[in-house]
C-alpha positions in Angstrom: -12.2 1.6 -24.6 -8.5 1.9 -25.6 -8.5 5.5 -24.3 -9.8 4.3 -21.0 -7.1 1.6 -20.8 -4.5 3.9 -21.8 -5.7 6.6 -19.2 -5.4 3.7 -16.5 -1.9 2.8 -17.4 -0.7 6.4 -17.3 -2.4 6.8 -14.0 -0.8 3.6 -12.5 2.6 4.8 -13.7 2.1 8.3 -12.3 1.1 7.1 -9.0 3.9 4.5 -8.9 6.5 7.2 -9.4 4.9 9.8 -7.1 6.4 10.5 -3.7 6.3 12.8 -0.9 9.7 14.6 -0.1 10.2 15.6 3.6 13.0 18.3 3.6 16.1 17.3 5.8 19.0 19.5 6.8 22.3 18.5 8.2 24.1 20.6 10.5 27.7 21.9 9.8 30.5 20.3 11.7 34.2 20.8 12.0 36.6 17.8 11.8 40.1 18.9 12.1 40.7 21.7 9.7 37.7 20.8 7.3 34.0 21.8 7.6 31.5 19.3 6.7 27.8 19.3 6.4 25.4 22.0 6.2 23.6 20.2 3.4 19.9 20.2 2.6 18.4 17.1 1.1 14.9 15.2 1.2 13.5 12.0 2.6 11.4 10.3 -0.1 8.2 8.6 0.8 6.5 6.7 -2.0 3.0 7.3 -2.4 2.4 3.7 -3.3 4.9 2.1 -1.1 3.3 -1.3 -1.0 3.0 -1.7 -4.9 1.0 -4.8 -5.8 2.0 -6.7 -2.6 -1.6 -6.0 -1.0 -3.2 -7.5 -4.1 -1.0 -10.6 -3.9 -1.7 -11.0 -0.1 -5.6 -10.5 -0.3 -6.0 -12.8 -3.5 -3.9 -15.4 -1.8 -6.0 -15.4 1.4 -9.3 -15.2 -0.4 -8.4 -18.2 -2.6 -8.0 -20.4 0.3 -11.8 -20.7 1.4 -12.8 -21.2 -2.4 -10.3 -24.0 -2.7 -11.2 -25.7 0.4 -14.8 -25.7 0.0 -14.6 -26.6 -3.7 -13.7 -30.2 -2.6 -16.6 -30.1 0.0 -19.2 -28.9 -2.6 -18.2 -31.5 -5.2 -19.0 -34.4 -3.0 -22.2 -33.1 -1.5 -25.5 -32.0 -2.8 -25.8 -28.5 -4.7 -27.6 -27.1 -1.4 -25.0 -28.0 1.0 -23.0 -25.5 3.2 -20.0 -26.1 1.2 -21.7 -24.9 -2.0 -23.2 -21.8 -0.4 -19.6 -20.8 0.9 -18.3 -21.5 -2.5 -20.9 -19.2 -4.0 -20.1 -16.7 -1.4 -16.5 -16.7 -2.3 -16.9 -16.7 -6.1 -15.2 -13.9 -7.8 -18.4 -12.4 -8.9 -20.2 -12.1 -5.5 -20.5 -8.8 -3.7 -19.1 -10.3 -0.4 -16.0 -11.3 -2.4 -15.6 -7.9 -4.0 -16.1 -6.0 -0.8 -13.9 -8.3 1.3 -11.2 -8.2 -1.4 -11.1 -4.3 -1.4 -11.0 -4.2 2.3 -8.2 -6.7 2.5 -6.2 -4.7 0.0 -6.6 -1.5 2.1 -5.6 -3.4 5.3 -2.5 -4.9 3.5 -1.5 -1.6 2.1 -1.2 -0.1 5.5 0.4 -3.2 7.0 3.1 -3.4 4.3 3.8 0.4 4.4 4.4 0.2 8.1 6.7 -2.8 8.1 8.7 -1.4 5.1 9.3 2.1 6.4 10.2 2.3 10.0 9.9 5.9 11.2 11.7 5.4 14.6 15.0 4.0 12.9 14.9 6.8 10.4 14.6 9.5 13.2 17.5 7.8 14.9 19.6 7.7 11.9 18.9 11.2 11.2 19.8 12.2 14.8 22.9 10.1 14.7 24.1 11.8 11.5 23.4 15.3 12.5 20.2 15.7 10.4 16.7 17.2 11.3 13.6 18.1 9.8 13.1 21.8 9.8 10.5 22.7 12.5 10.9 19.4 14.6 13.2 18.4 17.2 15.4 15.4 16.5 14.2 12.2 18.2 10.5 11.3 19.0 8.9 14.5 17.6 10.8 13.6 14.2 9.5 10.0 14.5 6.1 11.3 15.0 6.0 13.6 12.1 7.5 10.9 9.9 4.7 8.5 11.1 2.0 11.2 10.4 3.3 11.8 7.0 3.5 8.0 6.1 -0.2 7.6 7.2 -1.3 10.5 5.0 0.7 9.3 2.1 -0.5 5.7 2.5 -4.1 7.2 2.7 -3.7 8.6 -0.8 -1.8 5.7 -2.3 -4.0 2.9 -0.8 -6.7 3.4 -3.4 -4.6 2.7 -6.4 -4.2 -1.0 -6.0 -7.8 -1.5 -4.8 -9.2 0.2 -7.9 -6.8 -1.5 -10.3 -7.7 -4.9 -8.9 -11.2 -4.6 -8.0 -12.4 -2.9 -11.2 -12.2 -6.3 -13.3 -14.3 -8.0 -10.6 -16.9 -5.1 -10.8 -16.8 -5.4 -14.5 -17.4 -9.3 -14.5 -20.3 -8.7 -11.9 -22.1 -6.2 -14.2 -21.4 -8.3 -17.1 -20.0 -5.4 -19.1 -18.0 -6.1 -22.2 -14.3 -6.4 -22.2 
């Protein structure tokens, strides 16, 4: 069990530090008697750009119905609508685990899209004389960055979901800690 826990920690650290590097080149330019530019660098895109924010958003949203219907279920019979909804949103129900995983996936894409603006990055590259080899400055660069961000988020979206849904799955199957 300790080896599994250690492997999970190593995997999380590895995925947190992983990044997709998009090559960027800057054109040479002459200012006065000096030549500037001609550099080659990269644009780093983190694989797990959203970090733990999707987990925080999903758990906050899913705690609202449970808190609200906990009050209703306490005052009524055990067979009331509030009690059924409370059972539906308990952390060991299949509905809760599936909805939790789906909300984490949705928030991973949402948070990555608001955190990383491909149009702004493409405009800044164009303004500073930078370009991605094989793509024209402007909209094609923005489209490429958007596509790369989607692919990277697709790979990194499951990391927070697996790490947060695993304890709920273990509680449901009643496995030892």
